[in-house]
C-alpha positions, -999 to 999 in steps of 0.1 A, spaced: 382 -116 -673 352 -140 -671 370 -171 -662 392 -155 -641 363 -146 -621 347 -179 -623 380 -198 -617 385 -171 -584 350 -181 -568 349 -216 -571 384 -221 -556 375 -196 -529 411 -179 -538 420 -148 -546 418 -127 -578 445 -121 -602 445 -87 -601 468 -88 -635 445 -98 -655 420 -69 -649 450 -42 -647 442 -27 -682 406 -36 -687 387 -9 -704 348 -4 -696 339 -18 -731 358 -54 -716 343 -49 -684 304 -46 -700 314 -78 -724 328 -97 -694 291 -86 -677 271 -94 -712 287 -129 -715 283 -139 -675 247 -130 -677 242 -149 -715 256 -180 -692 238 -176 -663 269 -169 -640 264 -131 -636 252 -134 -595 281 -160 -587 306 -138 -597 295 -107 -580 314 -107 -550 349 -119 -572 342 -88 -588 335 -67 -557 366 -78 -542 390 -60 -564 401 -25 -557 383 4 -568 404 11 -595 403 -21 -610 364 -24 -605 341 -13 -638 321 20 -634 293 26 -607 270 21 -630 277 -10 -642 290 -27 -609 256 -12 -594 239 -33 -623 256 -60 -615 249 -60 -575 213 -56 -581 213 -85 -604 227 -105 -577 206 -96 -545 175 -102 -573 189 -132 -578 192 -143 -537 157 -130 -528 145 -148 -555 165 -181 -541 155 -176 -503 119 -171 -516 119 -203 -535 136 -222 -506 107 -207 -484 83 -226 -509 105 -257 -502 101 -254 -464 62 -253 -469 61 -282 -493 83 -303 -467 59 -293 -437 29 -306 -460 45 -338 -465 59 -346 -430 26 -341 -417 14 -370 -438 44 -390 -431 58 -388 -466 92 -370 -481 105 -362 -514 142 -357 -527 146 -322 -542 166 -326 -574 183 -302 -600 190 -264 -595 184 -266 -556 198 -294 -545 230 -284 -568 233 -249 -550 242 -264 -520 274 -271 -534 282 -238 -546 301 -212 -524 272 -194 -514 240 -211 -527 221 -181 -526 240 -171 -564 233 -202 -581 204 -196 -604 176 -220 -609 142 -213 -620 120 -239 -611 118 -266 -586 119 -305 -594 113 -333 -571 116 -369 -570 93 -392 -542 98 -432 -559 72 -452 -548 56 -422 -528 46 -403 -565 6 -407 -557 8 -401 -524 28 -368 -525 5 -353 -555 -25 -363 -530 -8 -348 -502 -3 -309 -526 -38 -317 -534 -51 -317 -504 -37 -283 -497 -51 -265 -529 -20 -274 -550 -35 -298 -582 -11 -316 -607 -30 -306 -640 -17 -327 -663 19 -347 -667 44 -346 -696 66 -376 -704 85 -378 -675 71 -350 -645 38 -339 -631 33 -300 -633 25 -280 -603 27 -246 -593 30 -238 -551 28 -197 -541 35 -189 -577 68 -210 -581 66 -244 -609 70 -275 -595 82 -305 -618 74 -337 -598 95 -365 -618 86 -403 -621 112 -406 -651 144 -389 -658 142 -393 -702 112 -386 -718 91 -422 -717 69 -412 -748 99 -414 -772 106 -448 -777 137 -463 -786 151 -424 -792 187 -416 -766 199 -441 -748 207 -432 -715 212 -440 -677 169 -441 -670 174 -474 -650 209 -463 -632 187 -430 -626 156 -449 -611 176 -471 -589 202 -443 -577 177 -417 -568 162 -438 -541 196 -451 -525 208 -435 -497 191 -403 -499 206 -374 -480 187 -350 -453 185 -316 -460 183 -289 -434 146 -290 -443 122 -312 -429 104 -339 -454 130 -327 -480 159 -349 -489 194 -343 -514 204 -373 -533 232 -392 -533 263 -382 -548 267 -406 -575 228 -394 -588 234 -357 -584 269 -365 -611 251 -383 -632 216 -367 -633 235 -334 -640 258 -351 -667 224 -365 -688 208 -336 -687 235 -312 -698 237 -340 -726 201 -339 -735 199 -299 -734 233 -296 -754 215 -321 -782 184 -305 -784 198 -268 -779 226 -259 -761 239 -254 -726 258 -228 -705 288 -222 -687 268 -228 -657 258 -269 -668 300 -273 -670 305 -257 -633 275 -281 -620 292 -308 -637 326 -299 -620 309 -293 -585 288 -326 -584 322 -344 -595 342 -328 -565 325 -340 -541 325 -381 -556 348 -401 -531 371 -422 -555 346 -457 -547 315 -431 -560 334 -420 -589 346 -454 -600 305 -465 -596 296 -435 -620 326 -444 -645 311 -478 -647 275 -465 -658 289 -437 -679 316 -460 -702 313 -465 -734 285 -443 -742 279 -415 -765 266 -393 -731 292 -406 -714 319 -392 -737 299 -358 -739 301 -361 -700 339 -362 -706 343 -337 -729 324 -316 -704 353 -326 -677 379 -317 -701 366 -284 -710 368 -274 -670 400 -287 -661 417 -271 -698 395 -238 -702 382 -230 -670 419 -245 -651 396 -265 -621 420 -283 -600 423 -313 -620 423 -330 -582 382 -325 -583 375 -353 -607 395 -382 -595 409 -393 -632 439 -391 -651 444 -358 -670 425 -359 -697 437 -353 -733 418 -325 -758 389 -342 -772 381 -344 -810 351 -322 -807 361 -301 -767 369 -274 -785 333 -274 -810 317 -280 -777 336 -249 -763 325 -224 -785 286 -237 -791 290 -227 -752 298 -194 -754 288 -181 -790 258 -202 -799 226 -180 -793 198 -195 -771 163 -209 -788 138 -186 -799 112 -171 -769 79 -180 -781 41 -184 -766 35 -210 -786 49 -243 -775 47 -254 -811 65 -225 -824 95 -235 -799 93 -273 -809 102 -260 -848 126 -236 -835 141 -261 -815 141 -286 -845 153 -265 -869 183 -256 -846 190 -299 -842 191 -300 -880 218 -275 -884 239 -290 -857 236 -324 -867 274 -325 -855 262 -331 -818 241 -365 -824 266 -374 -853 292 -369 -826 274 -381 -793 246 -397 -803 236 -436 -817 207 -418 -834 208 -389 -863 193 -356 -859 161 -363 -884 154 -399 -868 156 -383 -830 131 -353 -846 108 -382 -858 110 -404 -828 99 -370 -807 73 -359 -831 55 -397 -829 61 -391 -794 41 -358 -788 15 -371 -804 11 -394 -774 -20 -382 -751 -5 -371 -718 -36 -381 -694 -42 -359 -664 -49 -365 -628 -78 -351 -613 
């Protein structure tokens, strides 16, 4: 049921009502719970609501679905207002920045307001310090910096200002496309409808989506939303851009993982083959294992202590050592040790 809702939403087609003809309230509740866990509940509400009333869930569950969707849309609009404010500050100083991840990816969805995201991520290249100084003039100070971004807060919304795309405090860890991402991040940015705010070019978007999902998968887990992001990022590529992306990721562990996501999008989400500008992919050795991990693996325990959370993640990585064995050139134990050493390195502060 959930896969039908997702496919109909992304492909902008009517639902196959036969899928829901014999659905019980328990079936709908399970569909709701799974959609919530996979961070796709809001985006599937319009499709679900297009069903005839006799095929929909109970009014109570439908109302919960609607309330959640409205909340996500309201939060998205508020974050857009925050981005508009940031853009206006930058324009005053003759500056601009590129917005990444959730906000930029939402533009690829049929309804941008229904793609959930939490914080705002930006990259300013050589203008990194100038942009931070601009924010400081408006009372938004950079308090701390970790291995790949600075932390700010604008009107209650967390903003992560990237200077790198992988953790620079961890040496000789995961081999990733940092150099390619750095080059693409400043190449041919696309103006958005907000002054001072650019979208990255499509190759960067796809590369970063794949790399970001890879890191999350190895350390914790990913959700269906990550697979959808990857599919929509590939959908916007031209043939030449797809070839450029393939050259960067070819013969790498993270590239193989990205191909696994493509295979899942085709075989499980049933998304159109032509979106991916690739020949039909055979099922990868660990495709079903990755698919089951997406659907069934629990999220990492939430803790107010960042150290406790790191312990939870470490236990999870050791338990799921197969992920690094299959897709990385470093073992879970070695990666955890390198991460621990990197964590001990002192973060610097900007006054």
